[in-house]
KOLLUM-579437 format. One record per residue (C-alpha): x, y, z; residue number from 0. Coordinates in steps of 0.05 Angstrom, whole numbers. Each point is the difference from the previous one (the first is absolute). Example, Ala and Ser with C-alpha at 12.3 -4.5 7.8 and 13.67 -1.06 7.14 Angstrom:
2
{gukol {246, -90, 156}, 0}
{gukol {27, 69, -13}, 1}
This chain:
287
{gukol {3, -451, -102}, 0}
{gukol {-33, -66, 11}, 1}
{gukol {-52, -9, -55}, 2}
{gukol {-57, -14, 47}, 3}
{gukol {14, 63, 41}, 4}
{gukol {-4, 50, -58}, 5}
{gukol {-74, 12, 15}, 6}
{gukol {21, 38, 63}, 7}
{gukol {43, 51, -39}, 8}
{gukol {-41, 44, -48}, 9}
{gukol {21, -8, -73}, 10}
{gukol {70, -25, 16}, 11}
{gukol {37, -33, -57}, 12}
{gukol {54, -52, 5}, 13}
{gukol {70, 17, -25}, 14}
{gukol {-20, 72, -14}, 15}
{gukol {58, 35, 36}, 16}
{gukol {55, -10, -53}, 17}
{gukol {-48, 22, -54}, 18}
{gukol {-12, 66, 36}, 19}
{gukol {74, 17, 7}, 20}
{gukol {14, -35, 67}, 21}
{gukol {56, -42, -28}, 22}
{gukol {44, -11, 62}, 23}
{gukol {-19, -57, 47}, 24}
{gukol {13, 25, 71}, 25}
{gukol {-26, -60, 39}, 26}
{gukol {-44, -60, -13}, 27}
{gukol {-45, -46, 39}, 28}
{gukol {-23, 53, 50}, 29}
{gukol {-61, -24, 39}, 30}
{gukol {-57, 50, 10}, 31}
{gukol {-65, -13, 38}, 32}
{gukol {-57, 43, -28}, 33}
{gukol {-63, 11, 40}, 34}
{gukol {-58, -45, -24}, 35}
{gukol {48, -46, -36}, 36}
{gukol {-4, -72, 28}, 37}
{gukol {75, -10, -10}, 38}
{gukol {64, 41, -10}, 39}
{gukol {23, 25, -68}, 40}
{gukol {71, -8, -25}, 41}
{gukol {25, 61, -39}, 42}
{gukol {63, 22, -36}, 43}
{gukol {24, 72, 9}, 44}
{gukol {28, 37, -60}, 45}
{gukol {34, 68, -8}, 46}
{gukol {19, 43, -59}, 47}
{gukol {71, 8, -25}, 48}
{gukol {-6, 76, 3}, 49}
{gukol {-16, -2, 74}, 50}
{gukol {49, -22, 54}, 51}
{gukol {-13, -38, 64}, 52}
{gukol {-10, 64, 40}, 53}
{gukol {-57, 22, -45}, 54}
{gukol {37, 59, -30}, 55}
{gukol {-29, 14, -69}, 56}
{gukol {53, 12, -52}, 57}
{gukol {-41, 0, -63}, 58}
{gukol {-14, 54, -51}, 59}
{gukol {-52, 33, 45}, 60}
{gukol {54, 32, 43}, 61}
{gukol {34, 62, -27}, 62}
{gukol {70, 4, 33}, 63}
{gukol {-3, 76, -2}, 64}
{gukol {-62, 1, 45}, 65}
{gukol {15, -19, 72}, 66}
{gukol {-30, 17, 67}, 67}
{gukol {44, 39, 48}, 68}
{gukol {23, -24, 68}, 69}
{gukol {11, -71, 26}, 70}
{gukol {-22, -53, -50}, 71}
{gukol {-61, -44, 5}, 72}
{gukol {3, -38, -65}, 73}
{gukol {67, -32, 18}, 74}
{gukol {29, -62, 35}, 75}
{gukol {25, 42, 58}, 76}
{gukol {-71, 21, 17}, 77}
{gukol {-27, -71, -7}, 78}
{gukol {51, -25, 51}, 79}
{gukol {-25, 49, 54}, 80}
{gukol {-47, -21, 56}, 81}
{gukol {-73, 22, -3}, 82}
{gukol {7, 60, 46}, 83}
{gukol {59, 27, -40}, 84}
{gukol {-39, -8, -65}, 85}
{gukol {-61, 35, 29}, 86}
{gukol {41, 59, 24}, 87}
{gukol {33, 7, -68}, 88}
{gukol {-65, -4, -39}, 89}
{gukol {-37, 47, 46}, 90}
{gukol {55, 53, -4}, 91}
{gukol {-9, -1, -76}, 92}
{gukol {-75, 5, 5}, 93}
{gukol {5, 59, 47}, 94}
{gukol {44, 36, -51}, 95}
{gukol {-55, -3, -52}, 96}
{gukol {-60, 21, 42}, 97}
{gukol {-51, 39, -41}, 98}
{gukol {5, 76, 10}, 99}
{gukol {-74, 2, -20}, 100}
{gukol {-50, -53, -19}, 101}
{gukol {6, -20, -74}, 102}
{gukol {-56, 22, -47}, 103}
{gukol {22, -35, -63}, 104}
{gukol {-2, -72, 25}, 105}
{gukol {-47, -20, -57}, 106}
{gukol {48, 23, -54}, 107}
{gukol {14, -71, -27}, 108}
{gukol {-67, -30, 23}, 109}
{gukol {-49, 48, -32}, 110}
{gukol {-3, -44, -62}, 111}
{gukol {-11, -75, -3}, 112}
{gukol {63, -39, 16}, 113}
{gukol {9, -58, -48}, 114}
{gukol {57, -39, -30}, 115}
{gukol {-2, 46, -62}, 116}
{gukol {0, 64, 41}, 117}
{gukol {71, -12, 24}, 118}
{gukol {58, 28, -40}, 119}
{gukol {36, -56, -37}, 120}
{gukol {62, 9, 42}, 121}
{gukol {-39, -16, 63}, 122}
{gukol {-42, -59, -24}, 123}
{gukol {57, -49, 5}, 124}
{gukol {15, 20, 72}, 125}
{gukol {-67, -15, 31}, 126}
{gukol {25, -66, 29}, 127}
{gukol {50, 39, 42}, 128}
{gukol {-56, 30, 42}, 129}
{gukol {-17, -70, 24}, 130}
{gukol {67, -36, -3}, 131}
{gukol {51, 49, 26}, 132}
{gukol {25, -13, 71}, 133}
{gukol {22, 65, 32}, 134}
{gukol {-23, 52, 51}, 135}
{gukol {13, 57, -50}, 136}
{gukol {-32, 14, -67}, 137}
{gukol {47, 20, -57}, 138}
{gukol {1, 77, -2}, 139}
{gukol {-21, 4, -72}, 140}
{gukol {-53, -55, -1}, 141}
{gukol {-70, 31, -7}, 142}
{gukol {-58, -14, 46}, 143}
{gukol {-59, -19, -43}, 144}
{gukol {-45, -6, 61}, 145}
{gukol {5, 22, 73}, 146}
{gukol {39, 63, -18}, 147}
{gukol {-7, 34, 68}, 148}
{gukol {-11, -30, 69}, 149}
{gukol {-1, 11, 75}, 150}
{gukol {55, -37, 38}, 151}
{gukol {5, -20, 73}, 152}
{gukol {38, -50, 43}, 153}
{gukol {-43, -59, 18}, 154}
{gukol {0, -62, 44}, 155}
{gukol {-33, -67, -16}, 156}
{gukol {-27, -42, 57}, 157}
{gukol {-25, -68, -23}, 158}
{gukol {-58, -36, 31}, 159}
{gukol {20, -58, 43}, 160}
{gukol {-65, -37, -13}, 161}
{gukol {-22, -43, -58}, 162}
{gukol {62, -6, -44}, 163}
{gukol {70, -30, -3}, 164}
{gukol {30, 46, -53}, 165}
{gukol {75, 9, 4}, 166}
{gukol {47, 58, -10}, 167}
{gukol {-29, 70, 0}, 168}
{gukol {-72, -24, 11}, 169}
{gukol {21, -42, 60}, 170}
{gukol {47, 46, 38}, 171}
{gukol {-19, 70, -24}, 172}
{gukol {47, 60, -6}, 173}
{gukol {8, 70, 29}, 174}
{gukol {49, 21, -55}, 175}
{gukol {-50, 19, -54}, 176}
{gukol {-19, 56, -48}, 177}
{gukol {-68, 8, -32}, 178}
{gukol {-17, 43, -62}, 179}
{gukol {-74, 15, -10}, 180}
{gukol {-22, 19, -70}, 181}
{gukol {-60, -3, -46}, 182}
{gukol {-12, -65, -38}, 183}
{gukol {-41, 19, -62}, 184}
{gukol {16, 46, -59}, 185}
{gukol {-58, 48, 1}, 186}
{gukol {-17, 70, 24}, 187}
{gukol {-46, -13, 59}, 188}
{gukol {-21, 72, 10}, 189}
{gukol {-22, 6, -72}, 190}
{gukol {-39, -65, 3}, 191}
{gukol {-26, 13, 70}, 192}
{gukol {30, -64, 26}, 193}
{gukol {52, -17, 52}, 194}
{gukol {62, -29, -32}, 195}
{gukol {16, -68, 31}, 196}
{gukol {60, -3, 46}, 197}
{gukol {63, -42, -6}, 198}
{gukol {61, -8, 44}, 199}
{gukol {68, -32, -4}, 200}
{gukol {33, -21, 65}, 201}
{gukol {74, -16, 6}, 202}
{gukol {29, -36, 60}, 203}
{gukol {75, -2, 7}, 204}
{gukol {39, -64, 16}, 205}
{gukol {71, -10, 23}, 206}
{gukol {51, -12, -55}, 207}
{gukol {-49, -18, -56}, 208}
{gukol {-54, 32, -44}, 209}
{gukol {-62, 29, 32}, 210}
{gukol {-68, -31, 12}, 211}
{gukol {-54, 35, -40}, 212}
{gukol {-76, 3, -4}, 213}
{gukol {-38, 36, -57}, 214}
{gukol {-75, 9, 4}, 215}
{gukol {-60, 34, -32}, 216}
{gukol {-74, 7, 15}, 217}
{gukol {-49, -47, -34}, 218}
{gukol {-56, 19, -47}, 219}
{gukol {-55, -13, 50}, 220}
{gukol {19, 57, 47}, 221}
{gukol {-38, 64, 12}, 222}
{gukol {29, 56, -43}, 223}
{gukol {-44, 58, 22}, 224}
{gukol {36, 66, 11}, 225}
{gukol {-29, 7, 70}, 226}
{gukol {58, 26, 42}, 227}
{gukol {-11, -55, 51}, 228}
{gukol {24, -51, -52}, 229}
{gukol {67, 35, -13}, 230}
{gukol {40, -41, 50}, 231}
{gukol {42, -55, -31}, 232}
{gukol {-4, -41, 64}, 233}
{gukol {-76, -1, -4}, 234}
{gukol {1, -45, -61}, 235}
{gukol {24, -72, -14}, 236}
{gukol {58, -5, -48}, 237}
{gukol {24, -63, -34}, 238}
{gukol {63, -28, -32}, 239}
{gukol {-43, -30, -55}, 240}
{gukol {-49, 49, -34}, 241}
{gukol {-33, -5, -68}, 242}
{gukol {25, 53, -49}, 243}
{gukol {-52, 26, -49}, 244}
{gukol {13, 17, -74}, 245}
{gukol {36, 36, -29}, 246}
{gukol {51, 4, 57}, 247}
{gukol {5, -76, 3}, 248}
{gukol {35, 2, -68}, 249}
{gukol {58, 37, 32}, 250}
{gukol {7, -51, 56}, 251}
{gukol {-7, -59, -49}, 252}
{gukol {68, 20, -29}, 253}
{gukol {31, -27, 64}, 254}
{gukol {-52, -46, 33}, 255}
{gukol {-35, -63, -21}, 256}
{gukol {-54, 15, 52}, 257}
{gukol {-10, 75, 2}, 258}
{gukol {-12, 30, 69}, 259}
{gukol {31, -58, 38}, 260}
{gukol {63, 13, 41}, 261}
{gukol {38, -55, 35}, 262}
{gukol {9, 4, 75}, 263}
{gukol {42, -64, 5}, 264}
{gukol {69, 32, 9}, 265}
{gukol {-24, 31, 66}, 266}
{gukol {-5, -70, 29}, 267}
{gukol {67, -27, -26}, 268}
{gukol {45, 40, 48}, 269}
{gukol {0, 23, 72}, 270}
{gukol {13, 73, 15}, 271}
{gukol {71, -17, 23}, 272}
{gukol {15, -22, -72}, 273}
{gukol {1, -75, 11}, 274}
{gukol {-40, -46, -45}, 275}
{gukol {-64, -34, 24}, 276}
{gukol {9, -76, -2}, 277}
{gukol {-73, -17, -14}, 278}
{gukol {-37, 63, -25}, 279}
{gukol {-75, 5, 6}, 280}
{gukol {-29, 52, -48}, 281}
{gukol {-68, 33, -9}, 282}
{gukol {-26, 6, -71}, 283}
{gukol {-30, 69, 11}, 284}
{gukol {4, 52, 55}, 285}
{gukol {-58, 46, 17}, 286}
């Protein structure tokens, strides 16, 4: 990054990628235009030696004896498909695992405070994978610390044509998406007489490359009453950057310099047909 532009990227540190295990330089000198930055940033892109160019994770988190049945998703053959073919494949797998009845034990790993020390030692070293892995399928034996259960639907994103020049997903939209709505905070809302804040993750498929993704959560200043009229996720603003309160922030700090902040830049670097954007224009935060 240009030294004078670091103020526009929260708590970023120069030359930190190799020190965090990203030891393979993929490309250098990529120009990125961030919103509110007076000039473009030049970045280098690194990968890990235990991940290949298709985003298939091959590290110790994957047990070869545990595999999902049917056509693969975490494989180069899937990545090469067009967006419609990917959506059909993912949705067929989702339909196979529809709940027979609504889960009642969704708080089993969230009833107690989630901190760095609450994780088993074998899982602590893998927290980075939650943020760094590029795939449309989670390893079958990797635990969900948060967001254990969710409601899933197909979704379309239609961008506003007024007031911005963002590229990629934010500029052209997509009708090849899946959204998973979950709860965002680790507490028993009924016991505390509060509404648990909502979260959602939306995945939009692109031709021949990895997907475009948005992850969000409600902020602290929302209304958390248990009035039934407040139990619609679409009634509340959600954000890609949300403060995380103690002690849960300790867990996220294992993998993030700025806890609660998730990058939305990759969504502007490619068009939905899989081609690269020549001059990307990226928002810092999406609400």
